[in-house]
VEXRO-840663 format. One line per 2 residues: number of its first residue (from 1); for each residue x, y, z of N, C-alpha, C, CB. Coordinates in nm, 3 decimals, padded with zeros to 5 digits, always signed. Glycine has a CB too. Example, Ala and Ser with C-alpha at 12.3 -4.5 7.8 and 13.67 -1.06 7.14 Angstrom:
# VEXRO-840663
1	+01.319/-00.569/+00.780/+01.230/-00.450/+00.780/+01.320/-00.330/+00.780/+01.131/-00.447/+00.905 ~ +01.285/-00.225/+00.708/+01.367/-00.106/+00.714/+01.290/+00.003/+00.787/+01.408/-00.060/+00.572
# end
This chain:
# VEXRO-840663
1	+12.361/+11.050/+10.883/+12.337/+10.953/+10.775/+12.233/+11.026/+10.674/+12.276/+10.808/+10.838 ~ +12.253/+10.998/+10.555/+12.170/+11.063/+10.448/+12.086/+10.962/+10.384/+12.255/+11.133/+10.341
3	+11.967/+10.974/+10.411/+11.863/+10.871/+10.372/+11.772/+10.927/+10.246/+11.764/+10.840/+10.506 ~ +11.768/+10.840/+10.150/+11.668/+10.868/+10.035/+11.557/+10.772/+10.054/+11.732/+10.849/+09.885
5	+11.438/+10.836/+10.074/+11.313/+10.750/+10.104/+11.229/+10.757/+09.975/+11.225/+10.806/+10.237 ~ +11.180/+10.642/+09.942/+11.095/+10.626/+09.826/+10.951/+10.568/+09.867/+11.168/+10.531/+09.722
7	+10.843/+10.633/+09.845/+10.707/+10.594/+09.875/+10.630/+10.595/+09.753/+10.644/+10.681/+09.976 ~ +10.615/+10.473/+09.678/+10.561/+10.461/+09.550/+10.419/+10.373/+09.568/+10.675/+10.390/+09.450
9	+10.376/+10.351/+09.679/+10.260/+10.252/+09.707/+10.127/+10.301/+09.677/+10.257/+10.212/+09.848 ~ +10.108/+10.437/+09.658/+09.976/+10.482/+09.622/+09.987/+10.584/+09.494/+09.907/+10.552/+09.751
11	+09.867/+10.634/+09.458/+09.864/+10.717/+09.337/+09.938/+10.848/+09.367/+09.716/+10.745/+09.290 ~ +09.983/+10.885/+09.482/+10.055/+11.001/+09.524/+10.193/+10.950/+09.553/+09.990/+11.072/+09.646
13	+10.286/+10.960/+09.457/+10.419/+10.902/+09.488/+10.520/+11.010/+09.512/+10.468/+10.812/+09.375 ~ +10.610/+10.978/+09.599/+10.707/+11.095/+09.652/+10.852/+11.018/+09.671/+10.647/+11.169/+09.813
15	+10.938/+11.116/+09.675/+11.084/+11.084/+09.708/+11.131/+11.195/+09.797/+11.178/+11.073/+09.576 ~ +11.208/+11.160/+09.901/+11.258/+11.253/+10.005/+11.400/+11.223/+10.049/+11.168/+11.248/+10.124
17	+11.471/+11.321/+10.077/+11.597/+11.316/+10.141/+11.587/+11.353/+10.281/+11.692/+11.399/+10.075 ~ +11.621/+11.265/+10.372/+11.624/+11.296/+10.520/+11.771/+11.275/+10.570/+11.519/+11.198/+10.603
19	+11.813/+11.361/+10.660/+11.947/+11.356/+10.699/+11.937/+11.342/+10.852/+12.031/+11.482/+10.649 ~ +12.023/+11.250/+10.907/+12.032/+11.239/+11.053/+12.174/+11.276/+11.087/+11.994/+11.093/+11.107
21	+12.171/+11.369/+11.188/+12.312/+11.422/+11.221/+12.371/+11.340/+11.316/+12.315/+11.565/+11.274 ~ +12.486/+11.385/+11.377/+12.557/+11.291/+11.471/+12.505/+11.302/+11.617/+12.711/+11.321/+11.469
23	+12.429/+11.406/+11.640/+12.349/+11.420/+11.775/+12.218/+11.311/+11.780/+12.289/+11.587/+11.787 ~ +12.227/+11.215/+11.855/+12.124/+11.120/+11.860/+11.989/+11.177/+11.903/+12.163/+11.014/+11.948
25	+12.002/+11.296/+11.983/+11.886/+11.342/+12.045/+11.815/+11.448/+11.949/+11.922/+11.402/+12.184 ~ +11.888/+11.485/+11.843/+11.830/+11.579/+11.738/+11.730/+11.509/+11.649/+11.943/+11.639/+11.647
27	+11.630/+11.581/+11.618/+11.532/+11.536/+11.517/+11.589/+11.524/+11.382/+11.417/+11.626/+11.510 ~ +11.555/+11.423/+11.301/+11.604/+11.423/+11.165/+11.552/+11.534/+11.089/+11.570/+11.301/+11.098
29	+11.637/+11.592/+10.997/+11.596/+11.711/+10.910/+11.560/+11.663/+10.773/+11.712/+11.820/+10.898 ~ +11.450/+11.698/+10.712/+11.405/+11.693/+10.592/+11.475/+11.788/+10.492/+11.272/+11.714/+10.602
31	+11.564/+11.731/+10.398/+11.635/+11.832/+10.307/+11.543/+11.865/+10.209/+11.766/+11.782/+10.242 ~ +11.468/+11.771/+10.143/+11.385/+11.790/+10.031/+11.291/+11.681/+10.017/+11.461/+11.804/+09.912
33	+11.174/+11.713/+09.953/+11.079/+11.612/+09.915/+11.001/+11.643/+09.791/+10.987/+11.588/+10.022 ~ +10.990/+11.556/+09.698/+10.917/+11.577/+09.566/+10.795/+11.490/+09.571/+11.009/+11.538/+09.435
35	+10.687/+11.537/+09.528/+10.565/+11.460/+09.525/+10.497/+11.468/+09.388/+10.470/+11.508/+09.635 ~ +10.442/+11.364/+09.339/+10.374/+11.343/+09.216/+10.242/+11.290/+09.237/+10.447/+11.256/+09.130
37	+10.144/+11.367/+09.208/+10.009/+11.308/+09.214/+09.964/+11.248/+09.092/+09.913/+11.405/+09.253 ~ +09.908/+11.135/+09.100/+09.850/+11.061/+08.975/+09.909/+10.933/+08.968/+09.875/+11.134/+08.838
39	+10.046/+10.915/+09.002/+10.105/+10.793/+08.997/+10.128/+10.723/+08.870/+10.038/+10.720/+09.071 ~ +10.140/+10.808/+08.762/+10.139/+10.742/+08.618/+10.275/+10.812/+08.560/+09.984/+10.780/+08.516
41	+10.373/+10.849/+08.632/+10.506/+10.897/+08.578/+10.566/+10.785/+08.492/+10.609/+10.936/+08.697 ~ +10.611/+10.805/+08.373/+10.689/+10.712/+08.301/+10.833/+10.699/+08.344/+10.683/+10.747/+08.165
43	+10.875/+10.786/+08.437/+11.018/+10.788/+08.475/+11.021/+10.831/+08.622/+11.105/+10.890/+08.381 ~ +11.000/+10.729/+08.709/+11.001/+10.762/+08.856/+11.135/+10.800/+08.901/+10.952/+10.647/+08.940
45	+11.238/+10.779/+08.823/+11.367/+10.820/+08.864/+11.375/+10.965/+08.853/+11.474/+10.755/+08.785 ~ +11.293/+11.034/+08.787/+11.295/+11.187/+08.786/+11.251/+11.247/+08.930/+11.191/+11.242/+08.668
47	+11.168/+11.176/+09.002/+11.132/+11.207/+09.130/+11.241/+11.215/+09.227/+11.039/+11.118/+09.173 ~ +11.346/+11.106/+09.199/+11.454/+11.100/+09.274/+11.564/+11.209/+09.246/+11.502/+10.973/+09.258
49	+11.575/+11.235/+09.123/+11.670/+11.326/+09.065/+11.626/+11.472/+09.120/+11.668/+11.314/+08.899 ~ +11.490/+11.503/+09.115/+11.449/+11.630/+09.169/+11.477/+11.637/+09.312/+11.307/+11.655/+09.144
51	+11.442/+11.537/+09.393/+11.477/+11.551/+09.534/+11.627/+11.570/+09.576/+11.429/+11.434/+09.600 ~ +11.709/+11.491/+09.501/+11.864/+11.513/+09.522/+11.898/+11.655/+09.483/+11.956/+11.409/+09.431
53	+11.843/+11.699/+09.387/+11.877/+11.829/+09.329/+11.834/+11.934/+09.432/+11.806/+11.851/+09.186 ~ +11.716/+11.924/+09.491/+11.667/+12.024/+09.591/+11.746/+12.009/+09.722/+11.510/+12.006/+09.619
55	+11.804/+11.895/+09.740/+11.882/+11.876/+09.868/+12.023/+11.911/+09.853/+11.875/+11.733/+09.917 ~ +12.059/+11.947/+09.733/+12.209/+11.986/+09.689/+12.294/+11.853/+09.720/+12.276/+12.129/+09.785
57	+12.248/+11.745/+09.688/+12.327/+11.612/+09.686/+12.334/+11.547/+09.566/+12.276/+11.516/+09.776 ~ +12.435/+11.464/+09.550/+12.442/+11.370/+09.443/+12.421/+11.232/+09.486/+12.566/+11.379/+09.377
59	+12.410/+11.131/+09.394/+12.374/+10.999/+09.431/+12.484/+10.939/+09.522/+12.353/+10.913/+09.306 ~ +12.598/+10.970/+09.490/+12.711/+10.898/+09.560/+12.706/+10.941/+09.724/+12.865/+10.945/+09.484
61	+12.647/+11.056/+09.752/+12.626/+11.082/+09.891/+12.525/+11.017/+09.981/+12.602/+11.203/+09.899 ~ +12.436/+10.942/+09.913/+12.326/+10.878/+09.977/+12.377/+10.751/+10.052/+12.216/+10.844/+09.872
63	+12.355/+10.731/+10.176/+12.401/+10.615/+10.257/+12.305/+10.511/+10.278/+12.443/+10.656/+10.385 ~ +12.175/+10.553/+10.273/+12.066/+10.444/+10.290/+11.946/+10.479/+10.208/+12.020/+10.429/+10.443
65	+11.879/+10.380/+10.162/+11.750/+10.392/+10.084/+11.657/+10.325/+10.183/+11.750/+10.318/+09.929 ~ +11.539/+10.392/+10.207/+11.424/+10.351/+10.273/+11.302/+10.328/+10.177/+11.393/+10.453/+10.376
67	+11.243/+10.214/+10.170/+11.144/+10.189/+10.069/+11.011/+10.154/+10.137/+11.190/+10.077/+09.972 ~ +10.895/+10.215/+10.094/+10.767/+10.193/+10.143/+10.722/+10.046/+10.074/+10.668/+10.323/+10.106
69	+10.693/+09.952/+10.148/+10.671/+09.818/+10.096/+10.520/+09.790/+10.081/+10.736/+09.713/+10.189 ~ +10.437/+09.894/+10.100/+10.295/+09.863/+10.081/+10.228/+09.813/+10.206/+10.278/+09.761/+09.972
71	+10.115/+09.758/+10.182/+10.043/+09.720/+10.074/+09.996/+09.846/+09.990/+09.931/+09.636/+10.122 ~ +09.961/+09.815/+09.861/+09.918/+09.909/+09.776/+09.944/+09.892/+09.630/+09.969/+10.021/+09.817
73	+09.979/+09.983/+09.547/+10.016/+09.970/+09.416/+10.128/+09.875/+09.393/+10.047/+10.094/+09.366 ~ +10.101/+09.750/+09.338/+10.193/+09.651/+09.331/+10.308/+09.698/+09.236/+10.126/+09.523/+09.286
75	+10.276/+09.758/+09.122/+10.355/+09.808/+09.022/+10.461/+09.907/+09.083/+10.268/+09.872/+08.918 ~ +10.401/+10.010/+09.152/+10.476/+10.119/+09.211/+10.578/+10.072/+09.324/+10.375/+10.221/+09.268
77	+10.534/+09.965/+09.406/+10.614/+09.915/+09.506/+10.736/+09.841/+09.444/+10.533/+09.826/+09.596 ~ +10.700/+09.756/+09.339/+10.797/+09.684/+09.263/+10.904/+09.774/+09.209/+10.732/+09.610/+09.154
79	+10.856/+09.882/+09.149/+10.955/+09.980/+09.095/+11.050/+10.033/+09.193/+10.887/+10.094/+09.034 ~ +10.998/+10.070/+09.314/+11.083/+10.123/+09.414/+11.194/+10.020/+09.467/+10.994/+10.170/+09.527
81	+11.140/+09.901/+09.486/+11.234/+09.780/+09.519/+11.349/+09.767/+09.411/+11.146/+09.637/+09.521 ~ +11.306/+09.760/+09.295/+11.394/+09.740/+09.178/+11.501/+09.854/+09.174/+11.307/+09.737/+09.043
83	+11.445/+09.976/+09.187/+11.542/+10.093/+09.200/+11.648/+10.068/+09.313/+11.459/+10.229/+09.232 ~ +11.598/+10.035/+09.425/+11.687/+10.019/+09.547/+11.782/+09.899/+09.530/+11.599/+09.999/+09.680
85	+11.740/+09.796/+09.470/+11.818/+09.678/+09.441/+11.937/+09.711/+09.345/+11.728/+09.570/+09.379 ~ +11.905/+09.798/+09.244/+12.003/+09.834/+09.143/+12.109/+09.931/+09.203/+11.932/+09.898/+09.019
87	+12.049/+10.020/+09.290/+12.138/+10.118/+09.362/+12.240/+10.044/+09.449/+12.052/+10.215/+09.452 ~ +12.190/+09.936/+09.525/+12.279/+09.860/+09.611/+12.388/+09.776/+09.541/+12.198/+09.771/+09.694
89	+12.359/+09.748/+09.416/+12.452/+09.682/+09.336/+12.560/+09.777/+09.289/+12.385/+09.619/+09.223 ~ +12.533/+09.900/+09.261/+12.615/+09.993/+09.210/+12.702/+10.056/+09.326/+12.532/+10.093/+09.135
91	+12.643/+10.067/+09.439/+12.709/+10.137/+09.551/+12.688/+10.069/+09.693/+12.656/+10.282/+09.555 ~ +12.773/+10.098/+09.779/+12.751/+10.032/+09.911/+12.667/+10.115/+09.999/+12.882/+10.003/+09.981
93	+12.522/+10.084/+09.976/+12.422/+10.156/+10.045/+12.353/+10.070/+10.136/+12.329/+10.218/+09.957 ~ +12.298/+10.105/+10.250/+12.198/+10.024/+10.332/+12.060/+10.032/+10.271/+12.191/+10.076/+10.482
95	+11.984/+09.922/+10.289/+11.847/+09.938/+10.251/+11.768/+09.889/+10.363/+11.812/+09.867/+10.123 ~ +11.653/+09.949/+10.374/+11.550/+09.915/+10.483/+11.418/+09.920/+10.418/+11.554/+10.014/+10.609
97	+11.323/+09.823/+10.449/+11.198/+09.822/+10.402/+11.096/+09.861/+10.509/+11.172/+09.695/+10.347 ~ +10.993/+09.942/+10.485/+10.904/+09.992/+10.597/+10.778/+09.972/+10.556/+10.921/+10.134/+10.637
99	+10.680/+09.918/+10.625/+10.532/+09.915/+10.593/+10.475/+10.053/+10.564/+10.452/+09.852/+10.711 ~ +10.404/+10.054/+10.444/+10.324/+10.191/+10.413/+10.219/+10.206/+10.515/+10.251/+10.194/+10.263
101	+10.171/+10.106/+10.577/+10.055/+10.136/+10.676/+10.113/+10.194/+10.792/+09.972/+10.010/+10.718 ~ +10.235/+10.157/+10.846/+10.302/+10.234/+10.953/+10.325/+10.368/+10.921/+10.424/+10.178/+10.989
103	+10.358/+10.387/+10.787/+10.392/+10.535/+10.747/+10.260/+10.623/+10.737/+10.471/+10.538/+10.598 ~ +10.147/+10.555/+10.706/+10.022/+10.619/+10.702/+09.980/+10.665/+10.846/+09.920/+10.524/+10.639
105	+09.999/+10.570/+10.943/+09.975/+10.590/+11.084/+10.051/+10.712/+11.145/+10.014/+10.465/+11.156 ~ +10.187/+10.704/+11.103/+10.275/+10.811/+11.145/+10.232/+10.954/+11.069/+10.430/+10.765/+11.110
107	+10.192/+10.940/+10.953/+10.147/+11.065/+10.889/+10.010/+11.130/+10.944/+10.131/+11.035/+10.741 ~ +09.924/+11.045/+10.990/+09.815/+11.078/+11.065/+09.848/+11.153/+11.204/+09.741/+10.954/+11.087
109	+09.954/+11.099/+11.270/+09.999/+11.161/+11.380/+10.062/+11.307/+11.358/+10.093/+11.071/+11.439 ~ +10.135/+11.317/+11.252/+10.194/+11.455/+11.212/+10.078/+11.546/+11.167/+10.306/+11.443/+11.089
111	+09.962/+11.493/+11.120/+09.854/+11.589/+11.083/+09.757/+11.606/+11.206/+09.772/+11.534/+10.952 ~ +09.787/+11.571/+11.315/+09.721/+11.602/+11.442/+09.609/+11.505/+11.468/+09.667/+11.745/+11.442
113	+09.608/+11.385/+11.403/+09.493/+11.291/+11.435/+09.536/+11.207/+11.543/+09.448/+11.201/+11.315 ~ +09.457/+11.201/+11.656/+09.495/+11.123/+11.768/+09.372/+11.033/+11.798/+09.538/+11.213/+11.891
115	+09.397/+10.929/+11.893/+09.292/+10.836/+11.923/+09.313/+10.706/+11.841/+09.154/+10.898/+11.894 ~ +09.203/+10.626/+11.842/+09.194/+10.515/+11.758/+09.192/+10.540/+11.606/+09.079/+10.447/+11.796
117	+09.276/+10.493/+11.531/+09.293/+10.524/+11.395/+09.295/+10.391/+11.311/+09.421/+10.607/+11.376 ~ +09.202/+10.380/+11.219/+09.181/+10.259/+11.132/+09.239/+10.294/+10.994/+09.021/+10.218/+11.121
119	+09.358/+10.231/+10.962/+09.417/+10.248/+10.823/+09.350/+10.153/+10.733/+09.573/+10.224/+10.818 ~ +09.296/+10.217/+10.617/+09.225/+10.133/+10.521/+09.273/+10.160/+10.380/+09.075/+10.156/+10.531
121	+09.315/+10.043/+10.309/+09.375/+10.073/+10.184/+09.298/+09.956/+10.089/+09.552/+10.064/+10.191 ~ +09.250/+10.013/+09.961/+09.185/+09.935/+09.872/+09.274/+09.811/+09.835/+09.147/+10.018/+09.754
123	+09.225/+09.690/+09.850/+09.292/+09.561/+09.807/+09.238/+09.508/+09.689/+09.283/+09.457/+09.908 ~ +09.135/+09.575/+09.623/+09.070/+09.513/+09.495/+08.979/+09.396/+09.547/+09.187/+09.454/+09.383
125	+08.919/+09.338/+09.455/+08.839/+09.212/+09.478/+08.738/+09.223/+09.587/+08.929/+09.095/+09.510 ~ +08.692/+09.367/+09.606/+08.584/+09.387/+09.707/+08.654/+09.356/+09.847/+08.451/+09.286/+09.678
127	+08.777/+09.384/+09.868/+08.842/+09.367/+09.994/+08.933/+09.483/+10.032/+08.919/+09.242/+09.991 ~ +08.972/+09.509/+10.153/+09.052/+09.612/+10.195/+09.171/+09.564/+10.284/+08.968/+09.708/+10.266
129	+09.275/+09.632/+10.281/+09.381/+09.612/+10.393/+09.336/+09.697/+10.508/+09.534/+09.656/+10.346 ~ +09.335/+09.629/+10.618/+09.284/+09.694/+10.740/+09.385/+09.679/+10.851/+09.148/+09.632/+10.783
131	+09.417/+09.791/+10.925/+09.506/+09.780/+11.047/+09.460/+09.892/+11.150/+09.669/+09.800/+11.005 ~ +09.469/+09.872/+11.273/+09.435/+09.966/+11.373/+09.564/+10.011/+11.464/+09.323/+09.902/+11.460
133	+09.555/+10.149/+11.499/+09.654/+10.197/+11.573/+09.588/+10.289/+11.674/+09.757/+10.261/+11.488 ~ +09.665/+10.298/+11.797/+09.630/+10.409/+11.898/+09.741/+10.499/+11.874/+09.618/+10.363/+12.058
135	+09.697/+10.631/+11.841/+09.787/+10.740/+11.802/+09.780/+10.853/+11.905/+09.750/+10.793/+11.660 ~ +09.886/+10.894/+11.962/+09.895/+11.013/+12.044/+10.004/+11.103/+11.998/+09.916/+10.977/+12.187
137	+10.027/+11.205/+12.062/+10.133/+11.309/+12.033/+10.269/+11.252/+12.033/+10.129/+11.422/+12.134 ~ +10.295/+11.134/+12.099/+10.425/+11.077/+12.110/+10.456/+10.962/+12.021/+10.445/+11.037/+12.241
139	+10.361/+10.886/+11.991/+10.389/+10.761/+11.912/+10.259/+10.706/+11.857/+10.461/+10.650/+12.001 ~ +10.277/+10.603/+11.769/+10.169/+10.522/+11.713/+10.195/+10.377/+11.755/+10.160/+10.536/+11.554
141	+10.090/+10.314/+11.819/+10.096/+10.171/+11.874/+09.994/+10.099/+11.794/+10.064/+10.159/+12.037 ~ +10.040/+09.987/+11.729/+09.956/+09.891/+11.648/+09.873/+09.810/+11.760/+10.054/+09.787/+11.548
143	+09.738/+09.815/+11.725/+09.659/+09.733/+11.817/+09.581/+09.639/+11.738/+09.567/+09.815/+11.906 ~ +09.576/+09.644/+11.609/+09.520/+09.557/+11.528/+09.601/+09.528/+11.402/+09.394/+09.602/+11.499
145	+09.676/+09.405/+11.400/+09.768/+09.382/+11.288/+09.701/+09.394/+11.153/+09.831/+09.245/+11.301 ~ +09.786/+09.420/+11.052/+09.733/+09.432/+10.920/+09.671/+09.305/+10.862/+09.839/+09.476/+10.834
147	+09.543/+09.309/+10.803/+09.489/+09.186/+10.748/+09.393/+09.235/+10.638/+09.415/+09.094/+10.859 ~ +09.350/+09.142/+10.562/+09.252/+09.164/+10.468/+09.108/+09.159/+10.534/+09.269/+09.063/+10.357
149	+09.021/+09.257/+10.479/+08.891/+09.266/+10.554/+08.790/+09.286/+10.441/+08.887/+09.390/+10.667 ~ +08.654/+09.244/+10.464/+08.548/+09.284/+10.373/+08.504/+09.420/+10.396/+08.434/+09.196/+10.383
151	+08.414/+09.478/+10.315/+08.360/+09.610/+10.331/+08.284/+09.609/+10.468/+08.264/+09.648/+10.207 ~ +08.193/+09.503/+10.495/+08.124/+09.507/+10.614/+08.215/+09.504/+10.736/+08.030/+09.399/+10.616
153	+08.320/+09.439/+10.734/+08.409/+09.428/+10.847/+08.465/+09.569/+10.864/+08.522/+09.318/+10.826 ~ +08.499/+09.648/+10.756/+08.556/+09.776/+10.797/+08.439/+09.862/+10.844/+08.638/+09.847/+10.678
155	+08.319/+09.850/+10.784/+08.210/+09.937/+10.840/+08.192/+09.918/+10.991/+08.076/+09.907/+10.769 ~ +08.200/+09.797/+11.025/+08.188/+09.766/+11.172/+08.285/+09.840/+11.256/+08.208/+09.618/+11.198
157	+08.414/+09.847/+11.201/+08.519/+09.919/+11.271/+08.491/+10.067/+11.284/+08.649/+09.898/+11.202 ~ +08.425/+10.118/+11.170/+08.398/+10.253/+11.169/+08.283/+10.290/+11.272/+08.363/+10.292/+11.028
159	+08.179/+10.197/+11.282/+08.070/+10.216/+11.373/+08.121/+10.215/+11.512/+07.964/+10.113/+11.355 ~ +08.220/+10.137/+11.543/+08.279/+10.124/+11.675/+08.350/+10.242/+11.726/+08.369/+10.017/+11.677
161	+08.384/+10.339/+11.630/+08.453/+10.455/+11.669/+08.589/+10.465/+11.617/+08.456/+10.464/+11.806 ~ +08.647/+10.578/+11.611/+08.787/+10.599/+11.561/+08.772/+10.684/+11.438/+08.864/+10.460/+11.528
163	+08.887/+10.711/+11.383/+08.903/+10.773/+11.257/+08.963/+10.680/+11.154/+08.984/+10.894/+11.272 ~ +08.888/+10.689/+11.039/+08.932/+10.601/+10.927/+09.023/+10.684/+10.846/+08.814/+10.545/+10.841
165	+09.137/+10.644/+10.802/+09.221/+10.712/+10.712/+09.281/+10.630/+10.596/+09.325/+10.770/+10.787 ~ +09.316/+10.680/+10.485/+09.376/+10.598/+10.375/+09.380/+10.678/+10.246/+09.296/+10.466/+10.354
167	+09.454/+10.633/+10.151/+09.462/+10.718/+10.029/+09.329/+10.742/+09.954/+09.557/+10.656/+09.935 ~ +09.231/+10.644/+09.961/+09.114/+10.639/+09.898/+08.996/+10.624/+09.984/+09.120/+10.541/+09.809
169	+09.021/+10.638/+10.113/+08.905/+10.594/+10.218/+08.777/+10.668/+10.192/+08.946/+10.624/+10.374 ~ +08.774/+10.795/+10.147/+08.664/+10.869/+10.124/+08.568/+10.813/+10.027/+08.703/+10.992/+10.085
171	+08.619/+10.716/+09.929/+08.538/+10.662/+09.827/+08.431/+10.570/+09.897/+08.627/+10.583/+09.723 ~ +08.459/+10.519/+10.010/+08.365/+10.417/+10.070/+08.320/+10.459/+10.208/+08.432/+10.277/+10.078
173	+08.392/+10.539/+10.274/+08.353/+10.572/+10.415/+08.347/+10.716/+10.442/+08.447/+10.511/+10.512 ~ +08.219/+10.772/+10.445/+08.194/+10.918/+10.474/+08.260/+10.965/+10.596/+08.047/+10.946/+10.487
175	+08.321/+11.067/+10.595/+08.371/+11.129/+10.723/+08.517/+11.076/+10.754/+08.270/+11.094/+10.848 ~ +08.572/+10.989/+10.664/+08.717/+10.958/+10.663/+08.805/+11.048/+10.624/+08.745/+10.860/+10.591
177	+08.937/+11.042/+10.655/+09.040/+11.132/+10.617/+09.126/+11.071/+10.508/+09.123/+11.171/+10.736 ~ +09.133/+11.151/+10.396/+09.225/+11.101/+10.302/+09.362/+11.138/+10.328/+09.190/+11.140/+10.176
179	+09.432/+11.038/+10.352/+09.588/+11.072/+10.379/+09.671/+10.968/+10.299/+09.630/+11.063/+10.550 ~ +09.778/+11.027/+10.238/+09.869/+10.940/+10.150/+09.995/+10.925/+10.244/+09.908/+11.015/+09.992
181	+10.058/+10.798/+10.221/+10.185/+10.776/+10.275/+10.291/+10.867/+10.209/+10.220/+10.632/+10.261 ~ +10.371/+10.944/+10.295/+10.477/+11.029/+10.238/+10.617/+10.989/+10.259/+10.465/+11.158/+10.288
183	+10.696/+11.014/+10.152/+10.840/+10.989/+10.161/+10.920/+11.040/+10.276/+10.898/+11.039/+10.050 ~ +10.873/+11.168/+10.307/+10.940/+11.236/+10.418/+10.920/+11.166/+10.555/+10.889/+11.379/+10.426
185	+10.795/+11.126/+10.568/+10.755/+11.056/+10.694/+10.828/+10.915/+10.691/+10.589/+11.040/+10.704 ~ +10.833/+10.853/+10.577/+10.896/+10.732/+10.571/+11.052/+10.739/+10.607/+10.872/+10.678/+10.434
187	+11.113/+10.855/+10.560/+11.245/+10.868/+10.600/+11.274/+10.891/+10.739/+11.299/+10.963/+10.533 ~ +11.186/+10.965/+10.802/+11.193/+10.991/+10.942/+11.179/+10.859/+11.029/+11.084/+11.091/+10.979
189	+11.084/+10.762/+10.985/+11.075/+10.642/+11.054/+11.202/+10.558/+11.043/+10.960/+10.569/+11.006 ~ +11.262/+10.566/+10.924/+11.394/+10.501/+10.892/+11.499/+10.535/+10.984/+11.442/+10.536/+10.758
191	+11.507/+10.662/+11.029/+11.609/+10.711/+11.119/+11.620/+10.636/+11.245/+11.584/+10.849/+11.150 ~ +11.506/+10.569/+11.290/+11.508/+10.504/+11.421/+11.523/+10.342/+11.401/+11.369/+10.542/+11.501
193	+11.543/+10.303/+11.275/+11.552/+10.165/+11.250/+11.703/+10.126/+11.216/+11.455/+10.128/+11.133 ~ +11.722/+10.000/+11.251/+11.861/+09.943/+11.223/+11.855/+09.807/+11.154/+11.942/+09.927/+11.357
195	+11.726/+09.764/+11.115/+11.707/+09.634/+11.056/+11.735/+09.631/+10.907/+11.568/+09.587/+11.082 ~ +11.852/+09.663/+10.865/+11.886/+09.674/+10.727/+11.881/+09.540/+10.665/+12.021/+09.737/+10.709
197	+11.857/+09.525/+10.534/+11.846/+09.396/+10.459/+11.915/+09.409/+10.317/+11.689/+09.355/+10.442 ~ +11.959/+09.291/+10.274/+12.015/+09.298/+10.131/+11.908/+09.321/+10.034/+12.089/+09.167/+10.091
199	+11.931/+09.365/+09.921/+11.827/+09.404/+09.813/+11.751/+09.283/+09.786/+11.892/+09.458/+09.676 ~ +11.828/+09.152/+09.771/+11.743/+09.036/+09.725/+11.634/+08.996/+09.827/+11.834/+08.912/+09.698
201	+11.646/+09.034/+09.949/+11.554/+08.996/+10.046/+11.440/+09.097/+10.062/+11.625/+08.977/+10.172 ~ +11.439/+09.195/+09.988/+11.327/+09.297/+09.991/+11.211/+09.250/+09.916/+11.371/+09.431/+09.935
203	+11.089/+09.241/+09.980/+10.967/+09.201/+09.910/+10.854/+09.293/+09.945/+10.929/+09.057/+09.944 ~ +10.758/+09.311/+09.856/+10.639/+09.387/+09.890/+10.552/+09.315/+09.998/+10.556/+09.411/+09.763
205	+10.475/+09.394/+10.066/+10.382/+09.337/+10.153/+10.262/+09.304/+10.077/+10.353/+09.425/+10.266 ~ +10.223/+09.180/+10.067/+10.116/+09.125/+09.998/+10.052/+09.023/+10.064/+10.151/+09.084/+09.880
207	+09.935/+09.036/+10.116/+09.880/+08.939/+10.205/+09.815/+08.818/+10.144/+09.787/+09.002/+10.286 ~ +09.792/+08.829/+10.002/+09.725/+08.708/+09.938/+09.821/+08.617/+09.894/+09.639/+08.741/+09.823
209	+09.804/+08.483/+09.901/+09.891/+08.377/+09.857/+09.903/+08.395/+09.694/+09.828/+08.227/+09.903 ~ +10.027/+08.371/+09.653/+10.053/+08.382/+09.508/+09.972/+08.270/+09.440/+10.210/+08.371/+09.475
211	+09.905/+08.293/+09.336/+09.835/+08.200/+09.274/+09.875/+08.201/+09.121/+09.689/+08.223/+09.300 ~ +09.912/+08.080/+09.069/+09.944/+08.064/+08.931/+09.895/+07.924/+08.875/+10.095/+08.080/+08.914
213	+09.884/+07.917/+08.750/+09.842/+07.789/+08.696/+09.971/+07.745/+08.611/+09.698/+07.801/+08.605 ~ +10.015/+07.621/+08.643/+10.132/+07.578/+08.568/+10.098/+07.538/+08.427/+10.199/+07.464/+08.638
215	+10.183/+07.583/+08.337/+10.155/+07.558/+08.187/+10.166/+07.410/+08.158/+10.259/+07.637/+08.091 ~ +10.088/+07.356/+08.060/+10.101/+07.221/+08.035/+10.226/+07.198/+07.952/+09.979/+07.169/+07.970
217	+10.281/+07.087/+07.945/+10.406/+07.058/+07.861/+10.384/+07.088/+07.727/+10.451/+06.917/+07.867 ~ +10.483/+07.126/+07.643/+10.454/+07.152/+07.495/+10.403/+07.015/+07.426/+10.594/+07.209/+07.419
219	+10.316/+07.048/+07.337/+10.262/+06.929/+07.264/+10.357/+06.905/+07.141/+10.106/+06.953/+07.216 ~ +10.389/+06.781/+07.126/+10.480/+06.728/+07.034/+10.395/+06.684/+06.910/+10.563/+06.611/+07.099
221	+10.414/+06.758/+06.797/+10.339/+06.739/+06.672/+10.428/+06.629/+06.592/+10.320/+06.889/+06.586 ~ +10.367/+06.513/+06.564/+10.446/+06.414/+06.496/+10.487/+06.466/+06.343/+10.360/+06.276/+06.492
223	+10.590/+06.407/+06.307/+10.636/+06.446/+06.167/+10.549/+06.379/+06.065/+10.787/+06.407/+06.140 ~ +10.519/+06.443/+05.951/+10.434/+06.374/+05.848/+10.512/+06.249/+05.787/+10.395/+06.478/+05.729
# end
């Protein structure tokens, strides 16, 4: 299966082509990955085109899209979801959404970080997304589910031991490891998943309840 993975949840956005062969025991092969630092590209589709070109594939050959659902950059995640939804409308491709936090934990394992790992992502409003994993050479096991946490709560986790990782972790926590979720890692995670969903069911991971103010009814101005 040929998978196109999109990870736009941080300021380092990436697209990758990962291929899973017929041998279930074989590791998935990364055909290509393109990475953009800064997260301000006016045309994120260019990342996709560059990855496809490097993998010597065209769009019609892609069988599955894997999307990093965050949490993180709401605009980036929404852009990736919109691209996947449009792709599925135009072609019969499978879609799968994967937590960018799971991707970060897997990225830490690939970079040789083992033991207790605290994944920290800036949630704005003086809060952080926080999740805990036990990581070894074989797997990542979630031990603390993703939640919103205050700065003091994250500091307490740091003092208790373990490694803090995240795209901007060093801004708040000295000694932490700056790690970005990567599309190549996301694609490898997708190779072991079968929980495909229709495009309309794909939503960003966003832990805050939606807040809105209902507009008042229009004011009727009497005729003179």
